[in-house]
N, C-alpha and C positions, 0 to 999 in steps of 0.2 A: 706596193708590199704590204704594209700592215694590216690590209683587209685579205691578201688576196691568204697572210701566214693564221690571220685570222679563220678562214672559212676553212683552208683544209684541217687545222683541228678538230674543228666543228664534226668535219666530215671524217675523218681517222677513226677519236671517241666513238658517233655512230657506228660505222664498220666495227668498232670495237663489239661493241651493245650487238650486234648484228649476229657474229659469228657466234660471241658466247651461244646466243639463244638456241641458235642451228644447233652447235654442239648439246645443247641441256636438250634439247628435246629427241636427238637424237639417239643419246644411252635413256632416257625413260623405258623403253623397251629393255634395256638388259638390266638394270638398273633394279628392276622392280621386284624382285625375287621372288613369290611365295612361300617355296617353301623347300626345301633340298633331300634327297629319299635316295637311299640305296637299292640299286635293282640288281636281277642277278638275269643275267643272258639266255636266251636256249642255246643250247650246243649247236657247233658246228663240227660238222666231219663228214667224211667220204669215207664209201667201204666198196672197194675195187674202180675208186675213180669216180661215183653214183655218192651224188653230192646229196646231204640229208640237212637240217637243222635251218636256224637263220644263216642265211651270208653276210646280211651287214650290222652295221652295229651300230654307227653313226645316227642320231632323231635332232630335225629341226623342225619342227610343225606343233600344226593349233593339234589343241587335244577335241577330244568328242565319245559321243558314250553312242550306244546300240538302240535301233535302229533305223536305217537308211533305206530307202527307196533301191533298189537295183541301176537307177543309173545313175546315179547318184555320182560324181569323184570323187575319191578319198587318197587317190595318188600322194595327195598332202596334209593326213590327216592321221591323226594318232588314237585308236582305238583305245580308252580304257574301260575295264572291264572290269567288276566287284566276280568273283568267283559265285555268291550265294545267286549274280542276277544269269549266269551262264545260261545262253542256249549253246548245247553242240551242236545242232544239225547248224546253224548261220555260221560258226566258227568254223564248221567242215567248207560251210561255200565257200568260205572264204584263200581256206589253204591248200584245198584240190581242186580248187577248180581256178587257181592262184590270179584271184582275185585283186590289183594292185590296192595295196593301204602302204601312207606313208609309216606306223609300223602298229604295233599291238603290245598293248602294257596292261594286263595281268595281274589280277590283284587279289594272290592268298590270304581265306584264313591263318590269323596268329594260333591260332593250335597249333599248326601247323609251320611254325616257324621253330630251329633248334634252337635259339639264341628263347624260346619260351621256357622258363623257368616251372610256371606254376603248371604248365601240363604237361615236362616233366614230370613234378611230382604228384600228380591225378595221378596222370598213367589209364591201362583200358583203354575201352571206345567207347561212345554213347549212341543209341541207334543209329541219332544224325551226324556224327562225325563219321560212322560207318555207310553213310550215305554219299557224306561226300566225298570220302577215301574215295571211292566206287568210281567213280564221274571225275574224280584227276585224274586215279588207274589211265580211266579211258583218251583225256583229254590228254597226256603225258605220251600215250603211245601213239597219239593223230599224231602229234605234233614234231617227237622223235623221229616216222616214219615220213614223215613229209620234207618238200624241198622246196622250202621260202624264200622267194626273195625281198625281203622285207623286215628290218628290226624286231625282236621277238623278245620283253624283256618279262621280268616277272618282281613283286613287291609286296609286301606283307604290310595289310592296309590299318591304316593308325589313325588318331584323331584328325591331323595333320591333312594326311591323304583323302582324309572320308569328307574333310569337308569342300577339296576342291575338287570332288566327284560327283558334289549334292550342287555346287553350282556346275560344272559342266552339263548335269545334266537337265537344271533347271533353264542354262541356257539353250540344249537341244529344243527343250520344247517348244520351241517356235517354229521349227521344222528345218531350219538349216544346220550342217555342220559349222563348225569355228572353222576359220579363214581369216588374212588378211585386212579383210572387208565388212567382216564381220565384229572383229574382235575376240576376244575369249584369252585362253589360258594356251600356253606355248613350252612343248614340250622338248627338253636341251639336253642332250648325251652328249656329250663332245669326246672322244677318243677314240685312238689309232683303231684303222679297217685289221682286224683280225689276219693273225699270221699264222703260218702251218708251224707246227713244230715239230723240232730237227728229229726228234727223237720221241718215241717214247715207251718210258722202261718199263718193264713189270721189277716185283722185287720181289724172292721170296725168300719168308723165315725159317730155315729149320733150326729146331731144338732137337738132345740127342740125349737121353737117359739106359744106363748100359745097367742090363740086368745083372745079373752073380752068375758070376761062372763056378764050377767044383774046381777043384784043386789041380792042376793036370789035362784039365779039359781044353780042349784046342777047336773042338766042330764048332762051330757058327752056332749062336743062341737065337731063337727062333726072334721075331720083333712084330710089333702092331704101332700100326702106324694111325693117330689121330690128325685131320686134315679140317682146315678150314680156310673160306678163301675170304682177303678182311674188304676187298677192293667193292666198288658201288661204279654203279651206272644210270642217269638221268636226265630227265628234260634240261636241266641247267645241275651245271660242276660243281658250283659253288654253293648247292645246298644238298648234293646226294650225298647227306649221312650214312643210309640205309643204320635206323638202328633195331631193325630185326634180322632186314637180307642185306649185308652176313655179319651184320654187330653181333646180334645174339648166337651165333654159333662159335666167333673169334670167342671173344668173352667166354665161354663152356667150357673152351681149348686151352688158353690161358688156367684159369679154374680148375681144368684137372692137372695139368701141368703143375701149380700149384702144390694140389694133394698126392699125387704122386711122387712128389721130388720126397713130401717129408718121408713115406713108407720108402723110398729109397736108400734118404741116407745112411734110412742103418744097417748094417746089416743079415742083421735078422728076419729083418722083413722086405728086403731088395726082393724082389722077384724075377725068374726063371729067364725070365722074357724082357727083349729091349724096345724099352719108348721109343717113338718118331713122331714129332709132334712136326705140324708142316703151317704155316700162314701162309697163302697160298694167292698172289696175285695176279687177273687176268682172268677174273671169271667168269663174267659177261658176257665177256671174249672168246667165246668157247670152251673155258677152264686152259686157256692157252699156256699161263703161266705153269699149272699143275701141270701139266703134257711138260711141258721143258724139264721141272725140275725130276720128274721122273726118268726120262734122259739121265739127266744129270747125275744120278744115284750109281750108283760101283756096284754091278752087277750082285757081287754074293749079298751084296743088303736087298737091295732091289728078290731076293728070289730068297733072304732070309723070311721074308713079310708073308705072317703068316694073312694079315690079313688086316683089312683099312677101314676106319670108321668116318666116314663125314658128315659135318656138322655143317646144318644148312636150318634157317628160317626155324628157328625152336622155342620162339619169342613168344608165343602166347598160349597163353594159360588153360583156355578156353580150347583149343583144335586137338584132336588126335591127332599123336605122330607118326611118321607112317616110315620101312624101312623100305627101302628100293632097294632091287638088286637086279642086276643082269643075268645072271643065271634064274636057273628055274628055284622054285622055293624048294620044289623036292633034292631039288640036289645034296648030297651031304653035308657040305659044308658051310650052303647055306643056309640048310635046316639048323644046323650046329651053333653058326649063329644066329640066326631069328627065334632059340628058345633058349638061348641065354636071352637073353635083352626081354622077349617079351614075359617068361620068369620074376627079373628080377620088377617086371614094371606091375605086374600083379602086384610083389609086394609093398610096392608104393602107392597102389592105388592107380595107375595111368596105365591108359589104351593104347597100344604099339598095334599099326595093324605089317600088312606084309606087301606091295607090287613090283611085280616083273614088268618090266620092260624090255627084251633084247635086242643089242646092239646091231646095227645096221654097219659090218666092215667095209659098207661099201662106200659109204658115209661119213667122212670123216666129220660130219655136227652132233654133238651127244651131249644130250639133255643132262645131266648130274651130273661131278665132281665124279663121284666113285666109276663112270665108265671110261672115264680116262687110266685110271688104276684094271680098269678088266681090262678093255686091250689091250694093254702090257704082263693081261695071264696075270692078274694080284686075287687074290678075292677081296673083296669088298662091297662098300655098301652107304646112302643117303639117308642119314635120319632126316627127319622133317615136319615140320606140319602140313607142308603144300604134298594137295592127294595128287597134280598135276605139277608135269614140269613146267618152269618156264620158258618162255622164246628166247630165240639170242636179242641179247640186250633187255629184257623182257626182267619186269622182278627183278630186281639187282639194286635196291634202291634209291626210288626216285624220292621224288618232291613229296606223296601221303606214305612215309616211310618213314616217318620222325618217331620220338619218341615215348607218347602214348599209343601205340603200336604194340611197346612193348610191355611185357608186366616181369617184373626183375622174379617174382618166385613160380612162373614158370622154367626159366633162363635156373633157379638155383633146382628144379625138377629132374630138367635135361640131365645136368651136373651128376648128378644121382645116381641117375637113370644110366648114365654112361659109366661112369667110373665105378659103379658095384658090377654094373657087366662083366665091366676091364679085369678089375678087382678079381670075380671070382673062376674068369676064366687063367688069368695068370696064374690062383694060389689054387687047383684045382676045385673049389666048391660050387661046381655047376651044380644044380637044384635042390643046394642045400640055401634054406631062409637064415644066412647069415649074414648081417650088414655090416660093411670095414668104417663103412662113410657116417655111422650113428648120427645124428642131431645129438648134443649139448657137448662129445667128445673130442678130443685137440686131432682131429680127423673129419672133423664135419666141415663141410662146404659150410662159408663165411659171405652171405646175403651182402652185407657190405662191401667186399671186394665184386663184389658180385655188380653191385648196386654203381658201383664207383667207374667204374671200367665202362660200363655202358651205358651213365651218364657221357663219360671220353666219347665214346664211340658215335654218342647222339650230337654231337656239334663238331663232331669231323671227314664234312665232307673228303673221301674217299676213292677221286673218279684217277685211276692209272695212270693214266697218259699227263695228269694233274701236277700229281705225286714225283716231286727228285729223292732222287738215291739219296740222302744224307736230310730227308728233311723228319721232321720232331716227332711227329707220330710214329714213323718208320723206327727211327733209334728208340722212342719208348717202348717199340716192340719187342724190338730187340732186347732192349735191357731187361724186361720184368722176361723173357725165356734165359735171357741169364742166370739171372736171378732165382730160375727154377729147374733148369736141368746143367747134363753134368756140358757140354758144348753145343753152342751153337754159330751153325753157318747161315752165312747171309746173298744171296745169288739173285745180279741181277743178269735181264733178259732182255730183249725187243719185241716190244706186240710184234704180231704178226702184221710184215708190208700188206694184207689188207683192206688194213683202218688209218685213214688218215687223223687227227686232229687237230683246230684249229684253236690261236689262244683268246681271250678279250671275254672273257667269263660272269666279271663283277664289275660293274660303277654306280654313276654317284649322277641322278636323273634331276636338273635344273627345272623347277616348273617356273614360269612368266607368266603373269595374269597381264594384258598387253591390251590397248586399246584398239577401237575398230580403223579405217581410214577413214572415215568418215568424219569421227573425233578428230584425226589429228590434219587434215583438211583445215574442221574446223576450227580446232586451236590456230593453226597456220595463217590461216586469216585475221583470227583474233590476235596474233602477236602481231602478224606485218601492219596493220593499221595503228597495234601501236604505236609502235616503230615509227613508224611515218605524220607521224602526227609528231613524239618527240622530236620526231629530227626539224620538225616545224617550226618547232615551239623555242629551240636550242638556237634554231639560227637566227627566230627571229628576235630573242630574245639580250644575245650577243652581236648580231652585226646590222641586224632591221629589214622592215621590213619586202625594200628595193633588192639588198642583198639576197633576202630568198625567193622572188620573183625571175632575179638574176642568173641564180644555179639554174633552171629551165627555160635560160635565153640560151638562143643559136649564137654561138661566139662568131664575133667579126671576121670575115674571109683575109685571109692576109695583103690579096690586092688594096683595098680598103683600107689597111692599117697603115698602109705608104703612099695612099694616098693620101 
């Protein structure tokens, strides 16, 4: 009896050791994390039921870098590509030809990170950055316009991720992608699969500065509308800050409202024009928010609008400004509007050209925000550094549109141009070289105000479907207009039903350094041999050699025992 108890104790202790070792071996791969990285998923959306963007979010594959032969199975492989090494043709092959990957991770330069304060302070673009920006625009449009059946993520390069990528490249030099057999790095993103957003809301914010009526005058005063869309669209919703498009336009509108609030606060300098300020949403989606905002306006107010000036991408100091119009430049109203702006531009040393694009009434697609006004029979124009209209979902604050792209001095210049042009029209100073908002005066444009708002917008993603009605940013815009206008109205509208968006825009990537299967097998063999020797040693020292041999003997049958 005592022998059987001793033997059982030995076996129990050995089995416990074996179980513990196997648990530790199984956990090696999960516990050996190299680093954790913030990643941003490629947008996922549908247009009229047609899928676009990345359709999956979870990752659990080994990582490799370019390139591999066309016949290589990469369905369990995540490609990691530094943007500096990007071959757009190779990427296009995997996207347009639907070659199956496990996933794609694109590492972007820190210069294009919204959180990069050094880049924001530098401002402007070097030649190298301009080339990078052009390539990034091409890549972004390629990704946005494709249906990609695997996860696609963006991250920003840093020392940790660069070291991992260097290791991956060294391993790939052997000519085989990382697999469970060869080992390497495993990339894991654990997040719920994307779900459709229940509803996409557009929020328009309207500010109102009433003009001065003469005593006993019951007629409606004429109105001038200053409008800028503030939302964005890009390959990664969590990174689409749109510093220039259209952060610069929204900031210029706020500063213009601030300047005129000071003029209109004194009855002696209040003009005989109402001023209507509109921060609109839905710009990337055919200016859907602007269309619905105009429809919501009182008919008398809409009919009182003398003209509307829309501000779009005005943050480049090196670019000529363009006034885009729907009516021919020879039209009396357009001619008066353009001459008013060009006169002020000449005084400020700014060049402003005019571009005419006729509206196609049979096509609901509009190229510029002012075309929604033109469709409502309101004289309107868009002031922009862009000479050509962007396409649908294009150039509305993508990955390339970060803070270094915008020069605060350019926004200050544009504010002066708009404010002085409006003032000369309101106070009847057309053709006269009079500066109301002169530098150094109490009515001068405030560069610090412009810079602070540019910095805020350059850190704030503003893709409308992902902005709740009471988002802090929207509340901040509302409060700012409340500080500078007499009345503020907020309008919530649903985005046109042809667009469907999906959640899961940002996550964390866990990077694990894992051993190959060969190493695991060798380790298991060594551990197994060690445990067998340990087992034999324990039995011999506690019960003797005979008991050890007896463990492996075949037990006697019941018949023999009974005999």
